[in-house]
N, C-alpha and C positions, 0 to 999 in steps of 0.2 A: 460490435463490442461484446456481444454475447459469447463469442468464440474465445475470448481471452479471460484469464482469471487473474486474481491478485498476485499470483506467483509468476505471471508473465510480465517481463519488462519490455517496454517498447520505447524506441527513440522517435520523436515526432519533429521532423524538420519544420521550422517556423518560416512561413513565406515572407514575413516582415523583413527578414535578413537576406532575401534573395535579390537577384537583379531583375527589377520590374520591367526593364526594357526588353526582356526575353522571357516572360513568365512561362510560356508554354514549354520551352526547353528546360527551364529551371524545375518545373513540375516533373518533367520526364527524367531529369537528372536525379531528383530525389527518389523517384520510383525505381530507376535502374540501380540505385545504390542499395535498395532493399527496404525502403520506407513502406510501411503499411498504412500509416496515418500521416496526414499533413495538417499542421496547425495554422489557422488563419486569424490574425488579430485585427479586429474591427474597432477603430477609435473615432470618436466624434468631435474631438476638440473641446468638449465640455466636461465630460466625466473624467477624462485624462487630457493632459496638455499636449496633445498631438492629434493629427488627423491621418488616417491610413487609407482604407478603402471600404466599399460597401457591398451590397448584394451582387452587383455586376461582376466584381472580381471573383466572388465565390462561384458564380455561374460560369465564368471563364475557366476557372480551375477545373470545375466539374466536366466541362467539355474536353479538357485536356486529358482527363483520366476518369474512366468509369469505375476503376477498381480501388483507388485510394479512398480511405475513410477520411472525410473532411470534418475536422474538429474546429468548430467556429467559436471563437471567444469574443463575446460582445462587451467591449469596454465602452459602453454607451449608456446614457440615460434613456428611459422609456423603451427598453428593449421589447416590451410587450406591444408597443405601437408598430415597431418595425419587424416583428417576428415573422409574419406571413411571407415577407419578401425573402428572408433568409431560408425559410423552409422551402419555398419554391425554387430558390437558387441551387439547391442541392446539398445543403448541410446535412451531415449525419448525426452529429452531436452539436448542440448549441449550449454554450455556457454563459450564464448571466452573473452579474455581480450583486451580492447582497447589499452593498452600499449605495447602489444606484437608485434613481427615482423611477417610479412606475405609475402608469395611469391606473392600473388595477392593483396588483400585488406581486411579490416574489412567488408565492405559492401558486397563484393563478397562472402565472407565466410558465412556471415549471410544468404544471399540469397540461397546459396547452401544447407544449413541446412534445410531451409523451403521448398525448392524445393524437398527435399527428404521426405517430409511429416512429419518432426519432428519440434519441437519447438526450437527457437533460443534465447539464452540469451547473454547479454553483462555484463561484470564485470568491476568494477572500484576499483583500488588500493586506500587505505585510503588517499594517497597524491594527487590523481587525482580528479580535480573538476568535478562537474556534467556536466558542459558545454561541456566536452569532449564526452559525450554520446549523445548530442543533434543531431548531424548529422545522427545518426543511430536510433533515437527514433521511427521512423515509420517502422523499419525493425525488431524489437525485440518483443518477447513475455514476456521477463523477464529481469529485471535489477537487478544485484547483487551488492550490496554495501558491500565491504569488511570492516568489523569492527575490523580487526586486519591486520597486515602486512602479506600477503600471504606466506605460506610455512610451517608453523608449528602450531600444535594445542596447546591448553593450554595457549594462550596469553590473557592478559586482554582486555576487551572491550574498544574501543577507542571512547567514547561518544562525547567528545568535537570536535574531528576531523571529525566525520562521520555523526552525526545526522542532522546537518544543510543541508548536502548534500542529505540525505535521504528525508528530508522534501521538498527540492527543486525539487527532482525527482517526488515526489507525486503531488506537485502543478503544475508542468509542464504537467504532464499527464492529470490532470483535465482541465487545461487551453486549451489544444490542443486535447481533446477528444480521448486520446490514451488508450490502453488496457493492457500495460505491467504490470506484477506482480512485486512487490518489495520484494527482498530477502535480508536477512542479514546473514553473516557468520563470526563467530569469537567471542569468549567470550560470547556466548549466554547461559544464565542461567535463572532461574526463577526471578532473580532480575534485569537482563538487558533486557530480552525479552520484558517486558512491555514498556520499554523506546523506543525500536525500533518500537513497535506497535504504540505507541503514535505519532511517526514521519512518519508513513505510511507503515511500513513493514507488509506483510501478510504471508511471507514464512520465517521460522526460522530454520537455519541449526544448529543442536546441536550435538557436538561431545562427549566430556568428560561428559557433563551434561546428556547424554543419555547412551552411551555405557560404560561409566565409573561407572555407578550405578549398584548395585547388583540386583535391581528389576526394570527391564526395563518398565514393565507396569505401575508401580507407578511413575517412572520418566516421562513417556509420559503423564500421568494424570496431574502431577504437572506442567509440562511445558505448556501443552495445557491450563490449567486453568489460567496460568499467562498472557496469551494473549487473553483470551476469552472476 
């Protein structure tokens, strides 16, 4: 993450939308298409109404690629309890939710991630105001603005509800000389990514718009061009 700046736009294929029956080849397909980061959504069936995968999937993906930056999004309660497992599995960035329950606290969990030499992210549900992230703004490397309700792929982009918040996060970062990246996840396609880019995003999580396309390299090219 240290090698990219806020002026660098990256497309992050989301493993949730891939064909899990051939995870290894899907990871390789993303890498061959030019992906530098891969986004992995971990869901527990409690914080969100869906269950995806856990540390073993992260470990499997890491075995498939030593070069991809693994951006792990924990949509789970008690992320602090499970943290060590994801760190050992090979996550490069771990993003936790401000709305989730913790054995300790959001601050302590973010500090543990960074103390392990990894990057720490904080995610906000579409209904959560940016102000909820302010107490942690100095503790994070990435702020994820969810542009759909977390839990399921294929939902429409919530522009009206989320773009003012994204712009507020961008402005606050500038006003306070902070360095966190701004990531968006949910409904990101070639027609919505530029909207998020205009409001400050530089990391764009793409599920169906990438893995759902027959030509991954062409999908990556078009998505990247839309935010250039």
